[in-house]
C-alpha positions in Angstrom: 26.2 -140.1 -80.8 28.1 -143.2 -82.1 30.5 -145.0 -79.8 33.6 -144.7 -81.9 35.5 -147.2 -79.8 33.2 -150.0 -80.9 31.7 -148.9 -84.2 32.7 -146.8 -87.1 30.8 -143.7 -88.0 28.8 -144.0 -91.2 29.4 -147.8 -91.3 25.8 -148.3 -92.4 26.6 -146.5 -95.7 28.2 -148.7 -98.3 31.5 -147.5 -99.8 31.4 -146.1 -103.3 34.1 -147.1 -105.7 35.9 -144.7 -108.0 34.4 -146.5 -111.0 30.9 -145.8 -109.7 31.8 -142.1 -109.2 33.2 -141.9 -112.7 30.1 -143.5 -114.2 27.8 -140.9 -112.5 30.1 -138.1 -113.6 30.1 -139.4 -117.2 26.4 -139.6 -117.3 26.0 -136.0 -115.9 28.4 -134.7 -118.5 26.0 -135.9 -121.2 28.8 -136.5 -123.7 30.9 -133.4 -122.9 34.6 -133.9 -122.8 35.7 -134.9 -119.3 39.2 -133.4 -119.5 38.0 -130.0 -120.9 35.1 -129.6 -118.5 36.5 -130.9 -115.2 40.3 -131.0 -115.2 42.0 -127.8 -114.2 45.0 -127.0 -116.4 47.2 -124.9 -114.1 50.0 -122.6 -115.3 52.4 -124.7 -113.2 52.9 -127.5 -115.7 50.5 -130.1 -114.2 46.7 -130.7 -114.2 44.4 -130.9 -111.2 41.6 -133.5 -111.1 38.1 -132.6 -110.0 38.4 -134.9 -106.9 40.9 -137.0 -105.1 40.6 -140.2 -103.1 42.8 -142.3 -100.8 44.1 -144.3 -103.8 45.6 -141.1 -105.2 48.1 -141.0 -102.3 49.7 -144.2 -103.6 53.3 -143.5 -104.7 53.7 -140.3 -102.7 56.9 -141.0 -100.9 56.9 -138.3 -98.2 53.7 -139.4 -96.5 54.1 -140.6 -93.0 56.7 -138.1 -91.8 55.7 -135.9 -88.8 56.2 -132.3 -88.0 59.8 -131.7 -87.0 61.0 -134.8 -88.9 63.0 -135.0 -92.1 62.1 -134.0 -94.8 60.0 -131.5 -92.9 57.0 -131.5 -95.3 54.7 -131.1 -92.3 56.9 -128.3 -90.8 60.3 -127.8 -89.2 58.7 -127.4 -85.7 56.2 -129.2 -83.6 54.0 -126.1 -83.3 52.6 -123.7 -85.8 53.3 -120.4 -84.1 54.5 -118.0 -86.8 56.0 -114.6 -86.2 54.0 -111.5 -87.1 56.4 -109.3 -89.1 56.2 -105.7 -90.0 58.9 -103.5 -91.7 59.8 -100.0 -90.7 61.5 -97.7 -93.2 64.7 -96.1 -91.6 65.7 -92.7 -92.8 65.5 -90.9 -89.4 66.6 -93.5 -86.8 64.8 -91.7 -84.0 61.5 -91.7 -85.9 61.9 -95.3 -86.9 62.6 -96.3 -83.3 59.4 -94.6 -82.2 57.4 -96.4 -84.8 59.1 -99.7 -83.9 58.3 -99.4 -80.2 54.7 -98.5 -81.1 54.0 -101.6 -83.3 55.8 -103.9 -80.9 53.1 -102.9 -78.4 50.5 -103.8 -81.0 51.3 -107.4 -81.6 54.4 -107.5 -83.8 57.1 -110.0 -82.7 59.2 -109.9 -85.8 60.5 -106.4 -86.6 62.1 -105.4 -89.9 64.2 -102.4 -90.4 64.7 -101.3 -94.1 67.8 -99.1 -93.9 67.7 -96.1 -96.3 71.2 -94.8 -95.5 74.5 -95.8 -93.9 74.1 -95.6 -90.1 76.8 -94.6 -87.7 77.2 -96.6 -84.4 75.5 -93.7 -82.6 72.5 -93.8 -85.0 72.3 -97.6 -84.6 72.0 -97.2 -80.9 69.2 -94.7 -81.4 67.4 -97.0 -83.7 67.5 -99.9 -81.3 67.0 -97.9 -78.1 64.4 -99.5 -75.8 64.0 -102.6 -77.9 64.6 -105.9 -76.1 66.7 -107.7 -78.7 66.3 -111.1 -77.2 62.5 -110.9 -77.0 61.8 -110.6 -80.7 63.1 -111.4 -84.2 65.0 -108.5 -85.8 65.5 -108.4 -89.6 67.7 -105.8 -91.4 67.4 -105.1 -95.1 68.1 -102.2 -97.5 71.4 -100.3 -98.2 74.9 -101.1 -96.9 73.5 -104.3 -95.3 76.9 -105.8 -94.9 78.2 -102.9 -92.9 75.0 -102.9 -90.9 75.5 -106.6 -90.0 79.1 -105.9 -88.8 77.9 -102.9 -86.7 75.0 -104.9 -85.1 77.2 -107.9 -84.3 79.8 -105.6 -82.7 77.0 -104.0 -80.7 75.9 -107.4 -79.5 79.4 -108.3 -78.4 79.9 -105.0 -76.6 76.6 -105.4 -74.7 77.3 -109.1 -73.9 73.9 -110.2 -75.3 73.3 -113.9 -74.8 74.2 -115.5 -78.1 71.7 -118.3 -77.9 68.8 -115.8 -77.3 69.4 -113.6 -80.4 67.1 -114.2 -83.3 68.2 -112.0 -86.2 68.5 -111.9 -90.0 70.4 -109.7 -92.4 69.1 -109.7 -96.0 72.4 -110.0 -97.8 71.6 -111.4 -101.2 74.0 -110.8 -104.1 72.9 -113.8 -106.2 69.1 -113.1 -106.3 68.5 -109.5 -105.4 71.6 -107.9 -107.0 71.2 -110.0 -110.1 67.5 -109.3 -110.4 67.8 -105.6 -109.8 71.2 -104.7 -111.2 72.1 -107.6 -113.5 75.4 -108.2 -111.6 75.7 -110.2 -108.4 78.7 -108.7 -106.8 80.2 -105.6 -108.4 83.1 -105.0 -108.9 84.7 -108.1 -107.3 82.6 -111.2 -106.9 85.3 -113.1 -105.0 85.7 -110.2 -102.5 81.9 -110.1 -102.0 81.8 -113.8 -101.0 84.9 -113.4 -98.9 83.1 -110.7 -96.9 80.0 -112.9 -96.5 82.3 -115.7 -95.3 83.9 -113.3 -92.8 80.5 -112.3 -91.4 79.4 -116.0 -91.1 82.6 -116.6 -89.1 81.9 -113.6 -86.9 78.3 -114.8 -86.2 79.2 -118.5 -86.0 78.3 -118.8 -82.3 75.0 -117.0 -82.9 72.9 -120.1 -83.7 69.8 -118.1 -84.7 71.4 -115.3 -86.8 70.9 -115.6 -90.5 73.1 -113.6 -92.9 72.0 -114.7 -96.4 68.5 -114.1 -97.6 67.2 -115.7 -100.8 64.7 -113.0 -102.1 62.4 -115.4 -104.0 59.6 -112.9 -103.8 61.2 -111.0 -106.6 60.3 -113.7 -109.0 56.7 -113.9 -107.9 56.3 -110.1 -108.0 57.7 -110.1 -111.6 55.0 -112.5 -112.7 56.6 -116.0 -112.4 54.7 -119.1 -111.6 54.7 -120.8 -108.2 56.9 -123.6 -109.5 59.4 -121.1 -111.0 59.6 -119.1 -107.8 60.3 -122.3 -105.9 62.8 -123.8 -108.4 64.7 -120.5 -108.8 64.9 -120.1 -105.0 66.2 -123.6 -104.5 68.8 -123.2 -107.3 70.0 -119.9 -105.7 70.2 -121.5 -102.3 72.2 -124.4 -103.7 74.5 -121.9 -105.5 75.1 -120.1 -102.1 75.9 -123.5 -100.4 78.4 -124.4 -103.2 80.1 -121.0 -103.1 80.3 -120.8 -99.3 81.6 -124.4 -98.9 84.2 -123.6 -101.6 85.3 -120.7 -99.4 85.8 -123.1 -96.5 82.5 -122.7 -94.6 81.2 -126.1 -93.5 77.9 -127.0 -94.9 76.2 -127.2 -91.5 77.0 -123.6 -90.7 76.3 -122.3 -94.2 72.8 -123.8 -94.3 72.0 -122.5 -90.8 72.9 -119.0 -91.9 70.4 -118.9 -94.8 66.8 -117.6 -94.9 64.2 -117.7 -97.7 61.6 -115.0 -98.5 58.7 -116.1 -100.7 55.7 -114.1 -101.9 52.2 -115.6 -101.4 49.8 -115.3 -104.3 46.0 -115.7 -104.1 46.2 -119.3 -105.4 45.1 -120.5 -102.0 45.7 -124.3 -102.1 48.7 -124.2 -104.4 50.5 -121.7 -102.1 49.9 -124.0 -99.1 51.4 -126.9 -101.1 54.3 -124.7 -102.2 55.6 -124.1 -98.7 55.3 -127.8 -97.9 57.2 -128.8 -101.1 59.8 -126.1 -100.5 60.8 -127.5 -97.1 61.0 -131.1 -98.5 63.1 -130.2 -101.5 65.5 -127.9 -99.6 66.0 -130.6 -97.0 67.1 -133.0 -99.6 69.4 -130.5 -101.3 71.1 -129.7 -98.0 71.3 -133.4 -97.0 73.5 -133.9 -100.1 76.2 -131.8 -98.4 76.3 -134.1 -95.4 75.3 -132.0 -92.4 73.1 -133.0 -89.5 69.4 -133.2 -90.2 68.7 -130.0 -88.2 70.7 -128.0 -90.7 68.3 -129.2 -93.4 65.4 -127.1 -92.0 64.3 -124.3 -94.3 63.6 -121.0 -92.5 60.8 -119.4 -94.5 59.6 -115.8 -94.3 56.6 -115.0 -96.4 55.1 -111.7 -97.6 51.7 -111.3 -99.3 51.9 -110.6 -103.0 52.5 -107.2 -104.4 51.7 -108.5 -107.9 48.0 -108.9 -107.4 47.3 -105.6 -105.5 45.0 -103.1 -107.2 44.8 -99.3 -107.2 41.1 -99.2 -108.0 38.8 -100.6 -105.4 41.8 -100.9 -103.1 39.9 -102.3 -100.1 39.7 -105.6 -101.9 43.4 -105.8 -101.2 42.5 -106.5 -97.6 40.7 -109.6 -98.6 43.6 -110.7 -100.8 46.0 -110.2 -98.0 43.9 -112.2 -95.6 43.5 -115.3 -97.8 47.2 -115.1 -98.7 48.1 -114.9 -95.0 45.9 -118.0 -94.4 47.8 -119.9 -97.1 51.1 -119.0 -95.5 50.0 -119.8 -91.9 48.5 -123.2 -93.0 51.6 -123.8 -95.0 53.8 -123.5 -91.9 56.0 -120.4 -92.5 58.3 -119.1 -89.8 57.3 -115.5 -90.2 54.8 -113.5 -92.2 54.3 -109.9 -93.3 50.9 -108.8 -94.7 51.3 -106.1 -97.3 49.2 -102.9 -96.4 46.3 -102.6 -98.8 47.4 -99.1 -100.0 51.0 -99.9 -100.7 50.5 -99.9 -104.4 49.6 -96.2 -104.6 50.8 -94.4 -101.5 53.1 -94.7 -98.5 51.1 -97.0 -96.1 49.1 -95.1 -93.5 48.8 -96.0 -89.9 45.3 -97.4 -90.6 46.5 -99.7 -93.4 49.4 -100.9 -91.3 47.1 -101.6 -88.5 44.7 -103.6 -90.7 47.7 -105.6 -92.1 48.8 -106.5 -88.5 45.3 -107.3 -87.4 44.8 -109.8 -90.3 47.5 -112.0 -88.7 46.3 -111.3 -85.1 42.8 -112.5 -86.1 44.2 -115.6 -87.7 46.1 -116.4 -84.5 43.9 -115.3 -81.6 40.4 -115.8 -83.1 40.8 -118.4 -85.8 43.6 -120.2 -83.8 45.6 -121.1 -86.9 48.6 -121.4 -84.7 47.2 -124.2 -82.6 47.3 -126.9 -85.3 50.5 -128.2 -87.0 50.1 -128.7 -90.7 46.3 -128.7 -90.8 46.4 -129.5 -94.5 48.3 -132.7 -93.9 46.3 -135.8 -95.0 44.1 -133.9 -97.4 44.2 -136.0 -100.6 44.0 -132.8 -102.6 46.8 -130.9 -100.9 49.1 -133.9 -100.6 48.8 -134.4 -104.4 49.4 -130.7 -105.0 52.5 -130.9 -102.8 53.8 -133.8 -104.8 53.0 -132.2 -108.2 54.6 -128.9 -107.3 57.7 -130.7 -105.8 58.0 -132.8 -109.0 57.8 -129.8 -111.4 60.0 -127.6 -109.3 62.6 -130.4 -109.1 62.6 -130.8 -112.8 63.2 -127.1 -113.3 65.9 -127.1 -110.6 67.8 -129.9 -112.4 67.5 -128.1 -115.7 69.1 -125.0 -114.1 71.8 -127.2 -112.7 72.5 -128.5 -116.1 73.0 -124.9 -117.3 75.8 -124.5 -114.7 73.7 -123.5 -111.7 71.6 -120.4 -110.8 74.2 -117.7 -111.5 75.1 -119.1 -114.9 71.4 -119.6 -115.8 70.5 -116.1 -114.8 73.5 -114.4 -116.6 72.6 -116.3 -119.8 69.1 -114.7 -119.7 67.3 -118.0 -119.2 65.6 -117.0 -115.9 64.4 -113.6 -117.2 63.0 -115.3 -120.3 61.1 -117.8 -118.2 59.7 -115.2 -115.9 58.7 -112.9 -118.7 57.0 -115.7 -120.6 55.0 -116.6 -117.5 54.1 -112.9 -116.9 52.9 -112.6 -120.5 50.7 -115.7 -120.1 49.2 -114.1 -116.9 48.7 -110.8 -118.7 46.8 -112.5 -121.4 44.6 -114.4 -118.9 43.8 -111.1 -117.2 43.0 -109.4 -120.5 40.6 -112.2 -121.4 39.3 -112.6 -117.8 40.5 -116.1 -117.5 42.1 -114.7 -114.4 40.0 -112.3 -112.3 41.3 -109.3 -110.4 38.2 -107.9 -108.7 37.8 -104.2 -109.2 40.2 -104.1 -112.2 39.1 -106.5 -114.9 35.8 -107.7 -113.4 33.1 -106.2 -111.1 34.6 -102.7 -111.0 33.2 -100.0 -108.8 31.1 -98.2 -111.4 31.2 -94.8 -109.8 34.9 -94.8 -108.7 37.1 -92.1 -110.0 40.8 -92.1 -109.2 41.8 -89.4 -106.7 44.2 -86.7 -107.8 46.9 -88.3 -105.5 47.3 -91.3 -107.9 50.0 -90.4 -110.4 50.2 -92.0 -113.8 53.6 -93.5 -112.8 51.7 -95.6 -110.2 49.8 -97.5 -113.0 52.4 -97.5 -115.7 54.4 -100.6 -116.1 58.1 -100.0 -116.5 60.3 -102.2 -118.6 63.9 -102.0 -117.4 66.7 -102.5 -119.9 69.2 -105.3 -119.5 69.1 -108.6 -117.8 67.0 -107.6 -114.8 63.5 -108.5 -113.5 60.9 -105.8 -113.4 58.3 -106.0 -110.6 54.8 -105.0 -111.7 51.2 -105.6 -110.8 48.8 -107.7 -112.9 46.1 -105.0 -112.9 48.4 -102.2 -114.3 47.2 -102.4 -117.9 43.6 -102.0 -116.9 44.4 -99.3 -114.4 46.5 -97.3 -116.9 43.5 -97.4 -119.3 41.0 -96.4 -116.7 43.2 -93.6 -115.2 43.7 -92.2 -118.8 39.8 -92.0 -119.0 39.5 -90.4 -115.6 42.1 -87.8 -116.5 40.8 -87.2 -120.0 38.3 -84.5 -119.1 35.6 -86.5 -120.9 32.9 -88.7 -119.7 32.3 -91.5 -122.2 28.9 -93.3 -121.8 27.7 -96.8 -122.6 23.9 -97.2 -122.9 22.3 -100.6 -122.3 19.4 -101.1 -124.8 17.6 -104.0 -123.3 15.0 -105.7 -125.4 13.5 -109.1 -126.5 13.8 -111.9 -123.9 13.7 -110.2 -120.5 15.9 -112.8 -118.7 18.6 -112.7 -121.4 18.4 -108.9 -121.8 19.1 -108.4 -118.0 21.9 -111.0 -117.9 23.7 -109.5 -120.9 23.1 -105.9 -119.6 24.9 -106.8 -116.3 27.7 -108.5 -118.2 28.1 -105.4 -120.5 28.0 -103.0 -117.5 30.9 -104.8 -115.9 32.7 -105.0 -119.2 32.6 -101.2 -120.0 33.0 -100.0 -116.5 36.5 -101.6 -116.4 37.6 -98.7 -118.6 36.0 -96.1 -116.5 33.2 -95.7 -119.0 30.0 -94.5 -117.3 27.4 -97.3 -117.8 23.7 -96.5 -118.1 21.7 -99.6 -117.3 18.0 -100.0 -118.1 15.5 -102.5 -117.0 13.7 -103.2 -120.3 12.4 -101.4 -123.3 9.1 -102.5 -124.8 10.1 -101.5 -128.3 13.3 -100.9 -130.2 12.1 -97.5 -131.1 11.7 -96.6 -127.5 15.1 -97.9 -126.6 16.9 -96.1 -129.5 15.1 -92.8 -128.7 16.3 -93.0 -125.0 19.8 -93.9 -126.2 20.0 -90.9 -128.5 18.6 -88.6 -125.8 21.3 -89.8 -123.3 24.0 -88.8 -125.8 25.8 -92.1 -125.1 28.9 -92.8 -127.1 28.2 -96.5 -127.1 24.9 -98.3 -127.4 24.9 -102.0 -126.4 22.0 -104.1 -127.6 21.2 -106.7 -124.9 18.9 -109.5 -125.9 18.8 -113.2 -126.7 20.6 -114.8 -129.6 17.3 -115.4 -131.3 16.4 -111.7 -131.1 19.5 -110.3 -132.6 18.9 -111.1 -136.2 16.0 -108.7 -136.3 16.9 -106.3 -133.4 20.5 -105.4 -134.1 20.0 -104.2 -137.7 16.9 -102.2 -136.6 18.8 -100.5 -133.8 21.6 -99.7 -136.2 19.1 -98.0 -138.5 17.5 -96.1 -135.7 20.8 -94.8 -134.3 21.9 -93.6 -137.7 25.6 -93.8 -136.9 25.4 -91.4 -133.9 26.9 -94.0 -131.5 29.1 -97.0 -131.6 26.7 -100.0 -131.8 27.8 -103.1 -129.8 26.0 -106.5 -129.6 26.3 -108.3 -126.3 26.9 -112.0 -127.1 28.2 -114.2 -129.9 25.0 -115.2 -131.8 24.9 -117.7 -134.6 23.7 -114.9 -136.9 27.0 -113.0 -136.4 28.1 -113.5 -140.0 24.8 -112.1 -141.3 25.0 -109.1 -138.9 28.6 -108.4 -140.0 27.5 -108.4 -143.6 25.1 -105.6 -142.6 27.9 -103.5 -141.2 27.5 -104.5 -137.5 31.1 -105.2 -136.5 31.2 -105.0 -132.7 30.5 -107.9 -130.4 31.4 -108.6 -126.8 31.2 -111.9 -125.0 33.0 -114.1 -122.5 35.7 -115.0 -125.0 36.6 -111.3 -125.8 39.9 -109.8 -125.0 38.5 -107.2 -122.7 41.6 -105.0 -122.6 42.1 -104.9 -126.4 38.4 -104.4 -127.0 38.0 -101.5 -124.6 41.2 -99.8 -125.9 39.9 -100.0 -129.4 36.6 -98.4 -128.4 38.4 -95.6 -126.5 40.5 -94.9 -129.6 37.4 -94.8 -131.8 35.9 -92.2 -129.4 39.1 -90.1 -129.5 40.1 -90.7 -125.8 
């Protein structure tokens, strides 16, 4: 082992310049366009290079700060111990209390109560019975949250709970949640609404760790926004709250300390890590402009794994999505995290799914030890550049919103909804064309899976609300709606793979085609190889397949496709797997159907189903 005190590891290897790397890359590309082949064009408004070096850190201003230091890129604390959060639905206080006590014994240290009805003081006592308020974080959301906050604060006063030991949040959010879901931020009287928030802040002034305003930024992500948009809109809303509260006489220090942010975490692993780092930095600079102490500039971030990318079909894949998303949040340095149960998209989460969600975080803590290292991504040339790029793009959008009069004015004008819907439409197109993959939905589906009777059509049908509101949905819904329609049709459409010609190409294209058609719930009938076209066509007709896919090499299609068309005699839909150079000639012979990597999978499958009368 090298003695690192006296010699550098790998010193015997000469350094390689960027120019030398680029020369080798250019040679390997053999004339192909560098930008098209190697540069990732994100949906966030910036490009990502294929590699980064130390020189790419030049000009990044936030480098050098440590965890716990302004502007808090590397974290607001000097440790990385996040809180494991789980939410309990409250309709029956006694039942909710029993569930809460159970999950507190199973590793949860941040407990959420989603209130489904207005609670009396007696019901609130039942709900919190046996829970040591000073030992955990408590978060209240749902209906009548203002009155819940008043009742809980009164209870704390009556019971003389030590103010400095209470860690609590109330999800009061008229500017984001009310606008996004109702189109109105404080009905009927906006001034009265903020007067009440101001009153609650005054009531909780001495509770240093009680947050009363929650910016529900996850609503943007779950409606299809980009990462940059989610961050910029959250910052704009937070700034709007600060402006309104300080106008009401609340000092900036107190106002900032009473705010909490909730973000979604998508499967875009590295960009999500960078998002949380950029969020802390930008928020710190926004708050700093109001003149408080540095400590008030710390952003308290709660994260929840995305609902947008969960799937109904092959739902156990949601466990993997939740785990990688949780990793992004933990590495990104969030304060608390909730992993969405894998079955949330189609049923009330079961005890099993809730346990798996909790255990994902427990594994990251106690086996992977993600809580033992502060900002593990810090110093990565790649992540530092991503942080800088996301911060720059989010700041541009934030300033654009400010020019429109601030968050509320921008939302009421329809600007924010238009931005989110445009981003959602771009994502939908990418999913339809498989530029964005959702395993089990638009790629690699479970061929034999049939939706159970418990899954209703409403679960997979995207709703479009009227008015200036954001509609949450899942990216897989268009594919799921199509597949559920086939499952419920009472028919069993079949696609037969007629493999011929070059064996290697035939097998590759058969596998591609099986994945293609199974996304619609069409039963695929794969075959290893047919020695002759006559043998293949005969087997296809005997199978009574609705669709026959010719799988061969491009060179084989000029002869094979017309022959198969003749042998089938119009008794099945003929599809050619690929985009051969002879396509115009084949089309001239009446062969119209081709599938390949550039196909719009959703539109193509829907057209075939329509042709089959399904």
